[in-house]
N, CA, C and O atoms as CSV, one atom per row, in Angstrom:
chain,resi,resn,atom,element,x,y,z
A,1,MET,N,N,114.846,-304.066,136.913
A,1,MET,CA,C,115.041,-302.943,135.567
A,1,MET,C,C,116.209,-302.290,136.728
A,1,MET,O,O,116.442,-303.051,137.667
A,2,ILE,N,N,116.763,-301.289,136.732
A,2,ILE,CA,C,117.147,-299.678,136.617
A,2,ILE,C,C,117.084,-299.193,135.189
A,2,ILE,O,O,117.471,-299.864,134.233
A,3,CYS,N,N,116.658,-298.191,135.124
A,3,CYS,CA,C,116.305,-296.980,134.451
A,3,CYS,C,C,116.568,-296.000,134.617
A,3,CYS,O,O,115.874,-295.430,135.459
A,4,ILE,N,N,117.787,-295.107,133.907
A,4,ILE,CA,C,118.455,-293.930,134.508
A,4,ILE,C,C,117.464,-292.967,133.405
A,4,ILE,O,O,117.307,-293.514,132.314
A,5,LYS,N,N,117.035,-292.104,133.509
A,5,LYS,CA,C,116.408,-291.051,132.162
A,5,LYS,C,C,117.993,-289.634,131.656
A,5,LYS,O,O,118.801,-288.968,132.304
A,6,ALA,N,N,117.654,-289.837,130.146
A,6,ALA,CA,C,118.738,-289.806,129.393
A,6,ALA,C,C,118.117,-288.829,128.244
A,6,ALA,O,O,116.939,-288.472,128.262
A,7,ASN,N,N,119.236,-288.367,127.050
A,7,ASN,CA,C,118.683,-287.650,125.899
A,7,ASN,C,C,119.193,-288.459,124.668
A,7,ASN,O,O,120.238,-288.070,124.146
A,8,ILE,N,N,118.520,-289.604,124.128
A,8,ILE,CA,C,119.168,-290.409,123.522
A,8,ILE,C,C,118.689,-289.875,122.021
A,8,ILE,O,O,117.517,-289.552,121.829
A,9,THR,N,N,119.494,-289.822,121.185
A,9,THR,CA,C,118.949,-289.535,120.295
A,9,THR,C,C,118.429,-289.893,119.104
A,9,THR,O,O,118.365,-291.113,119.250
A,10,LYS,N,N,117.967,-289.639,117.905
A,10,LYS,CA,C,116.690,-290.685,117.695
A,10,LYS,C,C,117.760,-291.399,116.202
A,10,LYS,O,O,117.241,-292.314,115.562
A,11,GLU,N,N,118.339,-291.198,116.029
A,11,GLU,CA,C,119.976,-292.184,115.301
A,11,GLU,C,C,119.590,-293.179,115.828
A,11,GLU,O,O,118.823,-294.079,115.487
A,12,LEU,N,N,120.505,-292.849,117.192
A,12,LEU,CA,C,120.962,-294.188,117.924
A,12,LEU,C,C,119.517,-295.290,118.643
A,12,LEU,O,O,119.125,-296.428,118.389
A,13,GLY,N,N,119.192,-294.480,119.371
A,13,GLY,CA,C,117.224,-295.084,118.974
A,13,GLY,C,C,116.364,-295.488,117.903
A,13,GLY,O,O,115.218,-295.928,117.985
A,14,ASP,N,N,117.138,-295.259,116.785
A,14,ASP,CA,C,116.574,-296.007,115.568
A,14,ASP,C,C,117.529,-297.532,115.053
A,14,ASP,O,O,117.114,-298.596,114.595
A,15,ILE,N,N,118.600,-297.174,115.292
A,15,ILE,CA,C,119.966,-298.081,115.016
A,15,ILE,C,C,119.077,-299.979,116.091
A,15,ILE,O,O,118.701,-300.182,117.245
A,16,ASP,N,N,119.141,-300.772,114.929
A,16,ASP,CA,C,118.611,-302.789,115.410
A,16,ASP,C,C,119.400,-302.718,116.661
A,16,ASP,O,O,120.580,-302.374,116.735
A,17,ASP,N,N,118.443,-303.165,117.875
A,17,ASP,CA,C,119.405,-303.701,118.766
A,17,ASP,C,C,120.289,-304.779,118.816
A,17,ASP,O,O,121.131,-304.912,119.703
A,18,GLU,N,N,120.099,-305.653,117.768
A,18,GLU,CA,C,121.064,-306.506,116.788
A,18,GLU,C,C,122.366,-305.667,116.988
A,18,GLU,O,O,123.325,-306.144,117.595
A,19,SER,N,N,122.383,-304.084,116.329
A,19,SER,CA,C,123.718,-304.024,116.504
A,19,SER,C,C,124.287,-303.456,116.806
A,19,SER,O,O,125.247,-302.905,116.270
A,20,LYS,N,N,123.725,-303.382,118.139
A,20,LYS,CA,C,124.139,-302.529,119.133
A,20,LYS,C,C,124.818,-303.970,120.123
A,20,LYS,O,O,124.482,-305.120,120.408
A,21,ALA,N,N,125.989,-302.991,120.389
A,21,ALA,CA,C,126.452,-303.394,122.594
A,21,ALA,C,C,126.270,-302.360,122.968
A,21,ALA,O,O,126.399,-301.337,122.297
A,22,ILE,N,N,125.803,-302.455,124.562
A,22,ILE,CA,C,125.390,-301.162,125.274
A,22,ILE,C,C,125.981,-301.905,126.714
A,22,ILE,O,O,125.277,-302.677,127.365
A,23,TYR,N,N,127.944,-301.403,127.256
A,23,TYR,CA,C,127.785,-301.510,128.356
A,23,TYR,C,C,127.673,-299.967,129.967
A,23,TYR,O,O,126.871,-299.055,130.166
A,24,HIS,N,N,128.051,-300.110,130.192
A,24,HIS,CA,C,128.439,-299.196,130.973
A,24,HIS,C,C,129.823,-299.305,132.172
A,24,HIS,O,O,130.495,-300.327,132.032
A,25,SER,N,N,130.218,-298.467,133.161
A,25,SER,CA,C,131.270,-298.658,134.769
A,25,SER,C,C,129.909,-297.603,135.063
A,25,SER,O,O,128.744,-297.370,134.741
A,26,LYS,N,N,131.149,-297.139,136.013
A,26,LYS,CA,C,130.308,-295.555,137.429
A,26,LYS,C,C,129.974,-294.730,136.996
A,26,LYS,O,O,128.953,-294.334,137.557
A,27,ASN,N,N,130.277,-294.132,136.194
A,27,ASN,CA,C,130.280,-293.072,134.986
A,27,ASN,C,C,129.914,-293.315,134.066
A,27,ASN,O,O,129.240,-292.353,133.698
A,28,THR,N,N,129.901,-294.316,133.106
A,28,THR,CA,C,129.681,-293.905,131.544
A,28,THR,C,C,128.995,-295.015,131.042
A,28,THR,O,O,128.869,-296.100,131.610
A,29,VAL,N,N,128.495,-294.644,129.793
A,29,VAL,CA,C,127.789,-295.804,128.924
A,29,VAL,C,C,128.430,-296.067,127.992
A,29,VAL,O,O,128.520,-295.111,127.221
A,30,CYS,N,N,128.995,-297.039,127.645
A,30,CYS,CA,C,129.198,-296.541,125.962
A,30,CYS,C,C,127.911,-297.565,124.718
A,30,CYS,O,O,127.530,-298.684,125.062
A,31,PHE,N,N,127.510,-297.034,123.589
A,31,PHE,CA,C,127.390,-297.776,122.623
A,31,PHE,C,C,128.350,-297.917,121.622
A,31,PHE,O,O,129.007,-297.063,121.026
A,32,PHE,N,N,128.321,-299.329,121.519
A,32,PHE,CA,C,129.169,-299.748,120.675
A,32,PHE,C,C,128.055,-300.338,119.560
A,32,PHE,O,O,127.019,-300.952,119.814
A,33,ILE,N,N,128.591,-299.961,118.254
A,33,ILE,CA,C,127.775,-299.505,117.120
A,33,ILE,C,C,128.339,-300.392,115.832
A,33,ILE,O,O,129.341,-300.042,115.209
A,34,PHE,N,N,127.612,-301.517,115.529
A,34,PHE,CA,C,128.303,-302.800,114.257
A,34,PHE,C,C,127.102,-302.363,113.185
A,34,PHE,O,O,126.041,-301.744,113.114
A,35,LYS,N,N,128.111,-303.190,112.355
A,35,LYS,CA,C,127.804,-302.906,110.275
A,35,LYS,C,C,126.362,-303.887,110.209
A,35,LYS,O,O,125.349,-303.510,109.621
A,36,LYS,N,N,126.490,-305.353,111.003
A,36,LYS,CA,C,126.881,-306.992,111.222
A,36,LYS,C,C,126.456,-306.852,112.093
A,36,LYS,O,O,127.134,-306.098,112.792
A,37,ARG,N,N,125.235,-307.322,112.733
A,37,ARG,CA,C,124.840,-308.289,113.890
A,37,ARG,C,C,125.456,-309.132,114.223
A,37,ARG,O,O,125.654,-309.425,115.402
A,38,LYS,N,N,126.196,-310.104,112.596
A,38,LYS,CA,C,127.456,-310.651,113.467
A,38,LYS,C,C,128.980,-310.151,114.314
A,38,LYS,O,O,129.786,-310.637,115.108
A,39,GLN,N,N,128.784,-309.030,113.658
A,39,GLN,CA,C,129.667,-308.691,113.624
A,39,GLN,C,C,129.907,-307.901,115.738
A,39,GLN,O,O,131.006,-307.839,116.290
A,40,ARG,N,N,128.630,-307.479,116.369
A,40,ARG,CA,C,128.355,-307.318,116.982
A,40,ARG,C,C,128.175,-309.395,118.139
A,40,ARG,O,O,128.393,-309.685,119.315
A,41,HIS,N,N,127.984,-309.730,117.651
A,41,HIS,CA,C,128.079,-311.225,118.217
A,41,HIS,C,C,129.595,-311.433,118.584
A,41,HIS,O,O,130.058,-311.660,119.701
A,42,GLU,N,N,130.323,-311.293,117.278
A,42,GLU,CA,C,131.668,-311.900,117.680
A,42,GLU,C,C,132.313,-311.178,118.510
A,42,GLU,O,O,133.179,-311.618,119.266
A,43,PHE,N,N,131.802,-309.536,118.415
A,43,PHE,CA,C,132.238,-308.725,119.713
A,43,PHE,C,C,131.968,-308.818,121.134
A,43,PHE,O,O,132.903,-308.926,121.929
A,44,VAL,N,N,130.441,-308.777,121.613
A,44,VAL,CA,C,130.245,-309.165,122.699
A,44,VAL,C,C,130.853,-310.588,123.240
A,44,VAL,O,O,131.255,-310.636,124.403
A,45,GLU,N,N,130.927,-311.880,122.305
A,45,GLU,CA,C,132.108,-313.069,122.413
A,45,GLU,C,C,133.155,-312.931,123.429
A,45,GLU,O,O,133.580,-313.253,124.539
A,46,ARG,N,N,133.353,-312.030,122.005
A,46,ARG,CA,C,135.186,-311.659,122.267
A,46,ARG,C,C,135.643,-310.982,124.128
A,46,ARG,O,O,136.454,-311.323,124.989
A,47,THR,N,N,134.656,-309.981,124.014
A,47,THR,CA,C,134.852,-309.430,125.419
A,47,THR,C,C,134.504,-309.074,126.900
A,47,THR,O,O,134.714,-308.104,127.628
A,48,LYS,N,N,133.774,-310.489,127.048
A,48,LYS,CA,C,133.056,-311.589,127.569
A,48,LYS,C,C,133.841,-311.266,128.957
A,48,LYS,O,O,135.036,-311.539,128.840
A,49,GLY,N,N,133.525,-310.803,130.128
A,49,GLY,CA,C,134.518,-310.219,130.899
A,49,GLY,C,C,136.011,-309.407,131.492
A,49,GLY,O,O,136.821,-309.482,132.416
A,50,MET,N,N,135.637,-308.389,129.912
A,50,MET,CA,C,136.768,-307.746,129.548
A,50,MET,C,C,135.978,-306.389,130.757
A,50,MET,O,O,134.808,-306.140,131.047
A,51,LEU,N,N,137.166,-305.845,131.144
A,51,LEU,CA,C,136.817,-304.364,131.938
A,51,LEU,C,C,136.599,-303.108,130.429
A,51,LEU,O,O,137.240,-303.174,129.381
A,52,LYS,N,N,135.611,-302.146,130.743
A,52,LYS,CA,C,135.756,-301.328,129.862
A,52,LYS,C,C,137.224,-300.412,129.163
A,52,LYS,O,O,137.046,-299.303,128.660
A,53,VAL,N,N,137.974,-300.753,129.195
A,53,VAL,CA,C,139.563,-300.039,129.184
A,53,VAL,C,C,139.569,-301.090,127.895
A,53,VAL,O,O,139.575,-300.935,126.674
A,54,GLU,N,N,139.565,-302.280,128.817
A,54,GLU,CA,C,140.641,-303.706,127.199
A,54,GLU,C,C,139.380,-303.944,126.082
A,54,GLU,O,O,139.496,-304.389,124.940
A,55,ARG,N,N,138.141,-303.509,126.772
A,55,ARG,CA,C,137.214,-303.720,125.316
A,55,ARG,C,C,136.911,-302.402,124.204
A,55,ARG,O,O,136.303,-302.674,123.169
A,56,GLU,N,N,137.355,-300.977,124.460
A,56,GLU,CA,C,137.449,-300.552,124.270
A,56,GLU,C,C,138.888,-300.329,122.779
A,56,GLU,O,O,138.954,-299.770,121.685
A,57,THR,N,N,139.911,-301.272,123.782
A,57,THR,CA,C,140.878,-301.410,122.466
A,57,THR,C,C,140.607,-302.858,120.951
A,57,THR,O,O,141.001,-302.779,119.787
A,58,VAL,N,N,139.737,-304.131,121.692
A,58,VAL,CA,C,138.989,-304.925,120.868
A,58,VAL,C,C,138.657,-304.131,119.478
A,58,VAL,O,O,137.834,-303.217,119.436
A,59,CYS,N,N,139.274,-304.515,118.533
A,59,CYS,CA,C,139.270,-304.109,116.929
A,59,CYS,C,C,138.387,-305.836,116.011
A,59,CYS,O,O,139.222,-306.723,115.834
A,60,LEU,N,N,137.528,-306.050,115.726
A,60,LEU,CA,C,136.864,-306.247,114.915
A,60,LEU,C,C,137.055,-306.567,113.289
A,60,LEU,O,O,136.711,-305.646,112.549
A,61,LYS,N,N,137.684,-308.054,112.511
A,61,LYS,CA,C,137.627,-307.690,111.517
A,61,LYS,C,C,136.956,-307.495,110.360
A,61,LYS,O,O,137.504,-306.922,109.418
């Protein structure tokens, strides 16, 4: 495991992990936040193998 120190806001930390998808690239960490757990799971399935720029354009119903 690799840990990188960062100042994460309490609000982001308080969100249930089942409602977040976290991805990274060479210089960025992206947090995708969803209202429903099901939306997160659909997003993860639909974006498997995508590059960051492709993933950012995916919209959920």
